[in-house]
BALOBA-1460 file (C-alpha; in Angstrom, 3 decimals):
// residues 343
<rec num="1" residu="m" x="47.025" y="56.083" z="83.418"/>
<rec num="2" residu="k" x="43.364" y="55.837" z="82.468"/>
<rec num="3" residu="f" x="41.883" y="52.371" z="82.555"/>
<rec num="4" residu="d" x="38.547" y="51.431" z="81.047"/>
<rec num="5" residu="s" x="37.161" y="47.904" z="80.739"/>
<rec num="6" residu="k" x="35.611" y="48.630" z="77.316"/>
<rec num="7" residu="k" x="38.628" y="50.413" z="75.802"/>
<rec num="8" residu="s" x="41.516" y="48.435" z="77.206"/>
<rec num="9" residu="k" x="42.690" y="45.320" z="75.395"/>
<rec num="10" residu="k" x="44.277" y="44.043" z="78.572"/>
<rec num="11" residu="t" x="42.149" y="41.634" z="80.597"/>
<rec num="12" residu="m" x="41.051" y="43.228" z="83.838"/>
<rec num="13" residu="k" x="42.178" y="41.522" z="87.027"/>
<rec num="14" residu="v" x="39.592" y="41.994" z="89.785"/>
<rec num="15" residu="l" x="39.320" y="40.802" z="93.384"/>
<rec num="16" residu="f" x="36.007" y="40.280" z="95.182"/>
<rec num="17" residu="i" x="36.219" y="40.103" z="98.978"/>
<rec num="18" residu="g" x="33.480" y="37.629" z="99.805"/>
<rec num="19" residu="g" x="32.021" y="36.650" z="96.456"/>
<rec num="20" residu="t" x="29.516" y="33.949" z="97.413"/>
<rec num="21" residu="g" x="26.670" y="36.045" z="98.797"/>
<rec num="22" residu="n" x="23.383" y="37.284" z="97.407"/>
<rec num="23" residu="i" x="24.811" y="40.325" z="95.583"/>
<rec num="24" residu="s" x="28.366" y="39.158" z="95.009"/>
<rec num="25" residu="s" x="27.491" y="35.839" z="93.371"/>
<rec num="26" residu="a" x="25.469" y="37.594" z="90.670"/>
<rec num="27" residu="c" x="28.338" y="40.027" z="90.133"/>
<rec num="28" residu="t" x="30.721" y="37.073" z="89.930"/>
<rec num="29" residu="e" x="28.717" y="35.376" z="87.195"/>
<rec num="30" residu="l" x="28.491" y="38.553" z="85.131"/>
<rec num="31" residu="a" x="32.157" y="39.468" z="85.585"/>
<rec num="32" residu="i" x="33.274" y="36.022" z="84.438"/>
<rec num="33" residu="s" x="30.931" y="36.124" z="81.450"/>
<rec num="34" residu="r" x="32.579" y="39.409" z="80.416"/>
<rec num="35" residu="g" x="36.052" y="37.894" z="80.454"/>
<rec num="36" residu="i" x="37.317" y="39.482" z="83.671"/>
<rec num="37" residu="d" x="40.136" y="37.620" z="85.410"/>
<rec num="38" residu="l" x="38.286" y="37.284" z="88.692"/>
<rec num="39" residu="y" x="39.582" y="36.316" z="92.116"/>
<rec num="40" residu="h" x="37.638" y="35.719" z="95.316"/>
<rec num="41" residu="l" x="39.164" y="36.257" z="98.727"/>
<rec num="42" residu="n" x="37.277" y="34.382" z="101.425"/>
<rec num="43" residu="r" x="37.534" y="31.573" z="103.937"/>
<rec num="44" residu="g" x="36.230" y="29.001" z="101.446"/>
<rec num="45" residu="k" x="33.281" y="27.991" z="103.610"/>
<rec num="46" residu="s" x="30.180" y="29.430" z="101.916"/>
<rec num="47" residu="a" x="30.418" y="28.576" z="98.234"/>
<rec num="48" residu="g" x="27.900" y="25.727" z="98.182"/>
<rec num="49" residu="i" x="24.571" y="27.569" z="98.279"/>
<rec num="50" residu="r" x="25.041" y="29.381" z="94.957"/>
<rec num="51" residu="n" x="27.826" y="27.271" z="93.424"/>
<rec num="52" residu="v" x="29.442" y="29.970" z="91.298"/>
<rec num="53" residu="q" x="32.396" y="28.747" z="89.258"/>
<rec num="54" residu="g" x="35.049" y="30.164" z="86.960"/>
<rec num="55" residu="m" x="37.014" y="32.371" z="89.379"/>
<rec num="56" residu="k" x="40.243" y="31.787" z="91.268"/>
<rec num="57" residu="t" x="40.040" y="31.720" z="95.058"/>
<rec num="58" residu="i" x="42.495" y="33.087" z="97.584"/>
<rec num="59" residu="i" x="41.747" y="31.393" z="100.894"/>
<rec num="60" residu="s" x="42.146" y="33.892" z="103.696"/>
<rec num="61" residu="d" x="40.211" y="35.612" z="106.471"/>
<rec num="62" residu="i" x="40.012" y="39.302" z="105.530"/>
<rec num="63" residu="r" x="39.729" y="40.182" z="109.230"/>
<rec num="64" residu="n" x="43.217" y="38.728" z="109.767"/>
<rec num="65" residu="y" x="45.544" y="41.413" z="108.429"/>
<rec num="66" residu="e" x="48.817" y="39.499" z="108.540"/>
<rec num="67" residu="e" x="47.332" y="36.353" z="107.007"/>
<rec num="68" residu="t" x="45.676" y="38.314" z="104.207"/>
<rec num="69" residu="k" x="48.724" y="40.466" z="103.506"/>
<rec num="70" residu="k" x="50.790" y="37.326" z="103.042"/>
<rec num="71" residu="s" x="48.155" y="35.727" z="100.781"/>
<rec num="72" residu="l" x="48.161" y="38.826" z="98.533"/>
<rec num="73" residu="e" x="51.931" y="38.871" z="97.983"/>
<rec num="74" residu="g" x="52.739" y="39.302" z="94.285"/>
<rec num="75" residu="h" x="49.207" y="40.404" z="93.345"/>
<rec num="76" residu="t" x="48.063" y="43.697" z="91.894"/>
<rec num="77" residu="f" x="44.498" y="44.396" z="90.769"/>
<rec num="78" residu="d" x="42.641" y="46.736" z="88.483"/>
<rec num="79" residu="a" x="39.787" y="46.743" z="90.995"/>
<rec num="80" residu="v" x="38.969" y="45.335" z="94.429"/>
<rec num="81" residu="v" x="35.377" y="45.080" z="95.668"/>
<rec num="82" residu="d" x="34.600" y="44.546" z="99.352"/>
<rec num="83" residu="f" x="31.110" y="43.101" z="99.805"/>
<rec num="84" residu="i" x="31.524" y="42.347" z="103.511"/>
<rec num="85" residu="a" x="32.803" y="45.538" z="105.152"/>
<rec num="86" residu="y" x="30.411" y="46.781" z="107.835"/>
<rec num="87" residu="m" x="32.552" y="48.667" z="110.363"/>
<rec num="88" residu="p" x="35.110" y="51.494" z="110.043"/>
<rec num="89" residu="e" x="37.878" y="49.161" z="111.182"/>
<rec num="90" residu="h" x="37.064" y="46.852" z="108.267"/>
<rec num="91" residu="i" x="37.691" y="49.716" z="105.845"/>
<rec num="92" residu="e" x="40.830" y="50.797" z="107.687"/>
<rec num="93" residu="n" x="42.110" y="47.236" z="107.260"/>
<rec num="94" residu="d" x="41.273" y="47.342" z="103.536"/>
<rec num="95" residu="i" x="43.144" y="50.611" z="103.067"/>
<rec num="96" residu="r" x="46.245" y="49.117" z="104.696"/>
<rec num="97" residu="l" x="46.016" y="45.996" z="102.554"/>
<rec num="98" residu="f" x="45.208" y="47.470" z="99.159"/>
<rec num="99" residu="s" x="46.955" y="50.843" z="99.050"/>
<rec num="100" residu="g" x="49.349" y="50.682" z="96.119"/>
<rec num="101" residu="i" x="48.100" y="47.346" z="94.757"/>
<rec num="102" residu="t" x="44.743" y="48.332" z="93.267"/>
<rec num="103" residu="k" x="43.679" y="51.113" z="90.899"/>
<rec num="104" residu="q" x="40.118" y="51.112" z="92.282"/>
<rec num="105" residu="f" x="38.597" y="50.065" z="95.593"/>
<rec num="106" residu="v" x="34.817" y="49.561" z="95.599"/>
<rec num="107" residu="f" x="32.919" y="49.636" z="98.874"/>
<rec num="108" residu="i" x="29.403" y="48.195" z="99.025"/>
<rec num="109" residu="s" x="27.657" y="50.625" z="101.326"/>
<rec num="110" residu="s" x="23.855" y="50.848" z="101.686"/>
<rec num="111" residu="a" x="21.022" y="53.122" z="100.602"/>
<rec num="112" residu="s" x="19.923" y="53.076" z="104.239"/>
<rec num="113" residu="v" x="22.671" y="55.635" z="104.934"/>
<rec num="114" residu="y" x="20.453" y="58.355" z="103.487"/>
<rec num="115" residu="q" x="18.358" y="60.744" z="105.555"/>
<rec num="116" residu="t" x="15.690" y="58.667" z="107.297"/>
<rec num="117" residu="p" x="12.901" y="59.445" z="106.787"/>
<rec num="118" residu="p" x="13.761" y="61.414" z="103.646"/>
<rec num="119" residu="e" x="12.535" y="64.984" z="103.290"/>
<rec num="120" residu="k" x="11.926" y="64.484" z="99.586"/>
<rec num="121" residu="l" x="11.895" y="61.797" z="96.923"/>
<rec num="122" residu="p" x="13.503" y="60.441" z="94.855"/>
<rec num="123" residu="v" x="16.660" y="59.975" z="96.872"/>
<rec num="124" residu="s" x="19.821" y="60.912" z="94.985"/>
<rec num="125" residu="e" x="23.500" y="60.703" z="95.855"/>
<rec num="126" residu="e" x="23.237" y="64.295" z="97.075"/>
<rec num="127" residu="t" x="20.682" y="63.409" z="99.775"/>
<rec num="128" residu="p" x="22.212" y="63.937" z="103.248"/>
<rec num="129" residu="l" x="23.587" y="60.901" z="105.057"/>
<rec num="130" residu="e" x="21.750" y="60.647" z="108.353"/>
<rec num="131" residu="n" x="20.092" y="57.666" z="110.001"/>
<rec num="132" residu="p" x="19.384" y="58.044" z="113.739"/>
<rec num="133" residu="y" x="17.443" y="54.779" z="113.953"/>
<rec num="134" residu="w" x="19.771" y="52.003" z="112.741"/>
<rec num="135" residu="e" x="23.308" y="51.336" z="113.937"/>
<rec num="136" residu="y" x="24.033" y="49.283" z="110.800"/>
<rec num="137" residu="s" x="23.493" y="52.399" z="108.669"/>
<rec num="138" residu="r" x="25.522" y="54.648" z="110.935"/>
<rec num="139" residu="n" x="28.430" y="52.210" z="110.694"/>
<rec num="140" residu="k" x="28.180" y="52.280" z="106.901"/>
<rec num="141" residu="i" x="28.248" y="56.095" z="107.010"/>
<rec num="142" residu="a" x="31.368" y="55.888" z="109.172"/>
<rec num="143" residu="c" x="32.950" y="53.508" z="106.642"/>
<rec num="144" residu="e" x="32.313" y="56.014" z="103.866"/>
<rec num="145" residu="r" x="33.872" y="58.771" z="105.973"/>
<rec num="146" residu="v" x="37.058" y="56.729" z="106.424"/>
<rec num="147" residu="l" x="37.337" y="56.265" z="102.656"/>
<rec num="148" residu="k" x="36.831" y="59.963" z="101.960"/>
<rec num="149" residu="e" x="39.518" y="60.867" z="104.474"/>
<rec num="150" residu="a" x="41.923" y="58.350" z="102.901"/>
<rec num="151" residu="y" x="41.306" y="59.886" z="99.490"/>
<rec num="152" residu="q" x="42.031" y="63.367" z="100.837"/>
<rec num="153" residu="e" x="45.159" y="62.218" z="102.641"/>
<rec num="154" residu="n" x="46.790" y="59.959" z="100.061"/>
<rec num="155" residu="g" x="44.490" y="59.596" z="97.045"/>
<rec num="156" residu="f" x="43.147" y="56.150" z="97.941"/>
<rec num="157" residu="p" x="41.001" y="55.400" z="94.855"/>
<rec num="158" residu="y" x="37.582" y="54.536" z="96.261"/>
<rec num="159" residu="t" x="34.149" y="54.105" z="94.655"/>
<rec num="160" residu="i" x="31.061" y="53.850" z="96.876"/>
<rec num="161" residu="i" x="27.998" y="51.810" z="95.884"/>
<rec num="162" residu="r" x="24.663" y="52.271" z="97.658"/>
<rec num="163" residu="p" x="22.241" y="49.417" z="96.933"/>
<rec num="164" residu="s" x="18.761" y="49.232" z="98.389"/>
<rec num="165" residu="h" x="16.937" y="45.969" z="99.208"/>
<rec num="166" residu="t" x="18.663" y="43.535" z="96.833"/>
<rec num="167" residu="y" x="17.468" y="39.937" z="96.638"/>
<rec num="168" residu="d" x="17.974" y="36.712" z="94.723"/>
<rec num="169" residu="k" x="16.075" y="33.426" z="94.669"/>
<rec num="170" residu="t" x="17.521" y="32.407" z="98.041"/>
<rec num="171" residu="m" x="16.733" y="35.707" z="99.803"/>
<rec num="172" residu="i" x="13.051" y="36.214" z="100.605"/>
<rec num="173" residu="p" x="12.619" y="39.981" z="101.076"/>
<rec num="174" residu="v" x="9.989" y="39.980" z="103.830"/>
<rec num="175" residu="i" x="10.066" y="39.970" z="107.643"/>
<rec num="176" residu="g" x="10.927" y="36.411" z="108.654"/>
<rec num="177" residu="g" x="12.321" y="35.086" z="105.381"/>
<rec num="178" residu="y" x="11.378" y="31.562" z="104.321"/>
<rec num="179" residu="t" x="9.428" y="31.045" z="107.549"/>
<rec num="180" residu="v" x="6.852" y="33.525" z="106.206"/>
<rec num="181" residu="l" x="6.209" y="31.273" z="103.214"/>
<rec num="182" residu="h" x="5.664" y="28.330" z="105.568"/>
<rec num="183" residu="r" x="3.196" y="30.389" z="107.566"/>
<rec num="184" residu="m" x="1.334" y="31.512" z="104.455"/>
<rec num="185" residu="l" x="0.918" y="27.899" z="103.385"/>
<rec num="186" residu="q" x="-0.406" y="26.990" z="106.842"/>
<rec num="187" residu="g" x="-2.831" y="29.929" z="106.941"/>
<rec num="188" residu="l" x="-0.979" y="31.479" z="109.887"/>
<rec num="189" residu="p" x="-0.764" y="35.258" z="110.277"/>
<rec num="190" residu="v" x="2.244" y="37.119" z="108.875"/>
<rec num="191" residu="i" x="3.355" y="40.656" z="109.746"/>
<rec num="192" residu="v" x="3.323" y="43.606" z="107.383"/>
<rec num="193" residu="p" x="4.741" y="46.866" z="108.787"/>
<rec num="194" residu="g" x="2.408" y="49.841" z="109.138"/>
<rec num="195" residu="d" x="-0.623" y="49.767" z="106.874"/>
<rec num="196" residu="g" x="1.404" y="48.164" z="104.088"/>
<rec num="197" residu="t" x="1.017" y="51.112" z="101.705"/>
<rec num="198" residu="s" x="4.495" y="52.648" z="101.974"/>
<rec num="199" residu="i" x="6.481" y="52.446" z="98.733"/>
<rec num="200" residu="w" x="9.519" y="50.212" z="98.645"/>
<rec num="201" residu="t" x="12.228" y="49.396" z="96.113"/>
<rec num="202" residu="l" x="13.347" y="45.801" z="95.546"/>
<rec num="203" residu="t" x="16.273" y="45.096" z="93.229"/>
<rec num="204" residu="n" x="17.130" y="41.737" z="91.700"/>
<rec num="205" residu="s" x="20.812" y="40.913" z="92.203"/>
<rec num="206" residu="k" x="21.257" y="40.209" z="88.478"/>
<rec num="207" residu="d" x="20.121" y="43.742" z="87.656"/>
<rec num="208" residu="f" x="22.387" y="45.164" z="90.348"/>
<rec num="209" residu="a" x="25.360" y="43.273" z="88.893"/>
<rec num="210" residu="v" x="25.091" y="45.144" z="85.581"/>
<rec num="211" residu="g" x="25.647" y="48.432" z="87.372"/>
<rec num="212" residu="l" x="28.463" y="47.259" z="89.605"/>
<rec num="213" residu="v" x="30.457" y="45.335" z="87.001"/>
<rec num="214" residu="g" x="29.957" y="48.211" z="84.565"/>
<rec num="215" residu="l" x="31.751" y="50.558" z="86.982"/>
<rec num="216" residu="l" x="34.844" y="48.386" z="87.307"/>
<rec num="217" residu="g" x="37.792" y="49.982" z="85.590"/>
<rec num="218" residu="k" x="36.240" y="53.409" z="85.165"/>
<rec num="219" residu="t" x="38.379" y="56.252" z="86.482"/>
<rec num="220" residu="e" x="35.329" y="58.522" z="86.318"/>
<rec num="221" residu="s" x="33.916" y="56.574" z="89.272"/>
<rec num="222" residu="i" x="36.841" y="57.346" z="91.589"/>
<rec num="223" residu="h" x="35.903" y="59.555" z="94.552"/>
<rec num="224" residu="e" x="32.218" y="59.104" z="93.663"/>
<rec num="225" residu="a" x="29.145" y="57.371" z="95.118"/>
<rec num="226" residu="f" x="26.396" y="55.679" z="93.095"/>
<rec num="227" residu="n" x="22.889" y="54.432" z="93.738"/>
<rec num="228" residu="i" x="22.295" y="51.060" z="92.091"/>
<rec num="229" residu="t" x="18.653" y="50.104" z="92.527"/>
<rec num="230" residu="s" x="15.606" y="49.099" z="90.546"/>
<rec num="231" residu="d" x="13.057" y="51.608" z="89.276"/>
<rec num="232" residu="e" x="10.137" y="49.350" z="90.190"/>
<rec num="233" residu="w" x="8.162" y="50.710" z="93.142"/>
<rec num="234" residu="l" x="5.992" y="48.343" z="95.185"/>
<rec num="235" residu="t" x="3.924" y="48.589" z="98.338"/>
<rec num="236" residu="w" x="4.582" y="46.097" z="101.121"/>
<rec num="237" residu="n" x="1.035" y="44.824" z="100.645"/>
<rec num="238" residu="g" x="1.912" y="44.254" z="97.004"/>
<rec num="239" residu="i" x="5.137" y="42.401" z="97.820"/>
<rec num="240" residu="y" x="3.347" y="39.973" z="100.141"/>
<rec num="241" residu="s" x="0.490" y="39.544" z="97.673"/>
<rec num="242" residu="i" x="2.866" y="38.675" z="94.837"/>
<rec num="243" residu="l" x="4.535" y="35.985" z="96.946"/>
<rec num="244" residu="a" x="1.167" y="34.631" z="98.122"/>
<rec num="245" residu="k" x="-0.068" y="34.433" z="94.544"/>
<rec num="246" residu="e" x="2.950" y="32.308" z="93.597"/>
<rec num="247" residu="l" x="2.126" y="30.016" z="96.534"/>
<rec num="248" residu="n" x="-1.527" y="29.957" z="95.424"/>
<rec num="249" residu="v" x="-2.773" y="31.069" z="98.836"/>
<rec num="250" residu="i" x="-4.607" y="34.027" z="100.339"/>
<rec num="251" residu="p" x="-2.289" y="35.454" z="103.009"/>
<rec num="252" residu="c" x="-3.449" y="36.194" z="106.533"/>
<rec num="253" residu="i" x="-1.839" y="39.605" z="106.900"/>
<rec num="254" residu="v" x="-1.682" y="41.503" z="110.177"/>
<rec num="255" residu="h" x="-0.660" y="45.147" z="109.882"/>
<rec num="256" residu="i" x="1.387" y="46.239" z="112.891"/>
<rec num="257" residu="p" x="3.147" y="49.606" z="113.420"/>
<rec num="258" residu="s" x="6.921" y="49.363" z="113.123"/>
<rec num="259" residu="n" x="7.542" y="50.889" z="116.547"/>
<rec num="260" residu="i" x="5.484" y="48.103" z="118.144"/>
<rec num="261" residu="i" x="7.345" y="45.463" z="116.148"/>
<rec num="262" residu="a" x="10.577" y="46.968" z="117.494"/>
<rec num="263" residu="r" x="9.397" y="46.406" z="121.078"/>
<rec num="264" residu="y" x="9.047" y="42.681" z="120.408"/>
<rec num="265" residu="n" x="12.178" y="42.242" z="118.281"/>
<rec num="266" residu="r" x="14.849" y="44.937" z="118.385"/>
<rec num="267" residu="t" x="16.843" y="43.591" z="115.432"/>
<rec num="268" residu="i" x="13.854" y="43.462" z="113.089"/>
<rec num="269" residu="g" x="12.491" y="46.710" z="114.478"/>
<rec num="270" residu="d" x="15.692" y="48.672" z="113.939"/>
<rec num="271" residu="g" x="15.750" y="47.574" z="110.303"/>
<rec num="272" residu="l" x="12.164" y="48.775" z="109.886"/>
<rec num="273" residu="l" x="12.498" y="52.100" z="111.693"/>
<rec num="274" residu="g" x="15.859" y="52.782" z="110.077"/>
<rec num="275" residu="d" x="14.953" y="51.666" z="106.584"/>
<rec num="276" residu="k" x="12.008" y="49.594" z="105.429"/>
<rec num="277" residu="s" x="9.056" y="51.352" z="107.032"/>
<rec num="278" residu="h" x="9.643" y="54.538" z="105.034"/>
<rec num="279" residu="s" x="8.732" y="55.081" z="101.394"/>
<rec num="280" residu="m" x="11.978" y="55.045" z="99.420"/>
<rec num="281" residu="i" x="12.492" y="55.526" z="95.709"/>
<rec num="282" residu="f" x="15.829" y="56.342" z="94.138"/>
<rec num="283" residu="d" x="17.326" y="58.447" z="91.386"/>
<rec num="284" residu="n" x="19.558" y="56.189" z="89.257"/>
<rec num="285" residu="s" x="20.499" y="58.786" z="86.633"/>
<rec num="286" residu="k" x="24.126" y="58.978" z="87.835"/>
<rec num="287" residu="i" x="24.872" y="55.276" z="87.346"/>
<rec num="288" residu="r" x="23.118" y="55.315" z="83.968"/>
<rec num="289" residu="k" x="25.371" y="58.099" z="82.684"/>
<rec num="290" residu="l" x="28.489" y="56.066" z="83.402"/>
<rec num="291" residu="v" x="27.029" y="52.606" z="82.698"/>
<rec num="292" residu="p" x="24.518" y="53.034" z="79.865"/>
<rec num="293" residu="d" x="23.571" y="49.358" z="79.793"/>
<rec num="294" residu="f" x="22.299" y="49.523" z="83.381"/>
<rec num="295" residu="n" x="18.567" y="49.076" z="82.900"/>
<rec num="296" residu="p" x="16.844" y="46.907" z="85.537"/>
<rec num="297" residu="v" x="14.507" y="44.550" z="83.707"/>
<rec num="298" residu="i" x="13.538" y="41.877" z="86.264"/>
<rec num="299" residu="p" x="10.193" y="42.690" z="87.944"/>
<rec num="300" residu="f" x="9.416" y="41.220" z="91.342"/>
<rec num="301" residu="t" x="6.671" y="39.089" z="89.793"/>
<rec num="302" residu="e" x="9.449" y="37.233" z="87.981"/>
<rec num="303" residu="g" x="11.737" y="37.275" z="91.009"/>
<rec num="304" residu="a" x="8.951" y="35.809" z="93.161"/>
<rec num="305" residu="k" x="8.610" y="32.859" z="90.774"/>
<rec num="306" residu="e" x="12.306" y="32.063" z="91.264"/>
<rec num="307" residu="i" x="12.006" y="32.505" z="95.039"/>
<rec num="308" residu="v" x="9.055" y="30.141" z="95.360"/>
<rec num="309" residu="a" x="10.684" y="27.597" z="93.029"/>
<rec num="310" residu="w" x="13.812" y="27.693" z="95.218"/>
<rec num="311" residu="f" x="11.678" y="27.425" z="98.350"/>
<rec num="312" residu="n" x="9.834" y="24.380" z="96.990"/>
<rec num="313" residu="e" x="13.076" y="22.660" z="96.016"/>
<rec num="314" residu="n" x="15.263" y="23.562" z="98.988"/>
<rec num="315" residu="t" x="13.473" y="24.888" z="102.071"/>
<rec num="316" residu="r" x="9.841" y="23.738" z="101.923"/>
<rec num="317" residu="q" x="10.825" y="20.552" z="103.718"/>
<rec num="318" residu="k" x="13.018" y="22.478" z="106.143"/>
<rec num="319" residu="e" x="11.653" y="23.313" z="109.576"/>
<rec num="320" residu="p" x="10.600" y="26.950" z="109.960"/>
<rec num="321" residu="d" x="12.773" y="29.114" z="112.175"/>
<rec num="322" residu="s" x="11.411" y="28.501" z="115.678"/>
<rec num="323" residu="e" x="12.378" y="31.952" z="116.987"/>
<rec num="324" residu="i" x="10.649" y="33.706" z="114.075"/>
<rec num="325" residu="n" x="7.588" y="31.527" z="114.537"/>
<rec num="326" residu="q" x="7.384" y="32.275" z="118.259"/>
<rec num="327" residu="f" x="7.880" y="35.988" z="117.651"/>
<rec num="328" residu="m" x="5.115" y="36.110" z="115.040"/>
<rec num="329" residu="d" x="2.729" y="34.029" z="117.116"/>
<rec num="330" residu="k" x="3.270" y="36.252" z="120.151"/>
<rec num="331" residu="i" x="3.062" y="39.644" z="118.470"/>
<rec num="332" residu="t" x="0.061" y="38.832" z="116.277"/>
<rec num="333" residu="h" x="-1.820" y="37.321" z="119.229"/>
<rec num="334" residu="d" x="-1.138" y="40.340" z="121.414"/>
<rec num="335" residu="y" x="-1.897" y="42.894" z="118.731"/>
<rec num="336" residu="l" x="-5.133" y="41.304" z="117.568"/>
<rec num="337" residu="l" x="-6.258" y="41.001" z="121.192"/>
<rec num="338" residu="f" x="-5.469" y="44.689" z="121.722"/>
<rec num="339" residu="v" x="-7.398" y="45.696" z="118.609"/>
<rec num="340" residu="e" x="-10.374" y="43.630" z="119.747"/>
<rec num="341" residu="q" x="-10.351" y="45.281" z="123.180"/>
<rec num="342" residu="i" x="-10.447" y="48.832" z="121.830"/>
<rec num="343" residu="k" x="-13.279" y="48.230" z="119.389"/>
């Protein structure tokens, strides 16, 4: 039977696995505002930072199959969205839990699964999935493969979402997070990968939510993947400059190649080499055809105002991350010394 959130008079019943994070909290607010009967399934430990209300909560650890199966007894859903699946075994667990009790299973994958670096832009859903640099992305690709196999074997009704760098007021989209804002205020050097001129796509979580929530209940989305990103393209120099302007400072930027950054910090480096150091813009025509009201409207200049306001109210008085500080002090000292020596 076809189900469509705009045509059906029946209230949709939807489950979010997670629900309190950067992306999922914005989706929660929008889903509730649209009258969806929304449930969260989580451990009940992370709700405070964004304080989203209006949903019902099923307290369970999704990684515990038996516990979760018992907590879901008697429930069926029009859609289930997993925001916190990162490994193939997580998806295998979801398939066991939700086969037969949901009409649609939505997996939040990542745009970093695409060919890296891409041979051509913009990146569409037809771009090959290949990322030799970042294990996180390869695991997401493996998750998608498990879903496709389940669909072929028993018709498991999946939808794949591929967001790019999605942020909200609590998520500062630069290397080092809130510690970078502390360093800017103190006049300390901050790192920008490469020469800072590569093109990057930042998406506000509220804009992303319009696309995701709009797909819930649409049979046309089954066995399909969708980009959901902004159409605003920024350089890394521009991103740092926008944040610095909101802080009313002139940033001390040090441009360092991503492969050198990776030698000092493997975790940060893998994310750069496997994602953020390459120019990436996306084709969003597919999501727009199915969700016509998806039209990202929040520019990063506006997002930066919210970020800095949050920082001033919540983390300006917090101590910077000592590991990030030490890493930045060490790498900028070494790199600037190297540059001076080869002049």
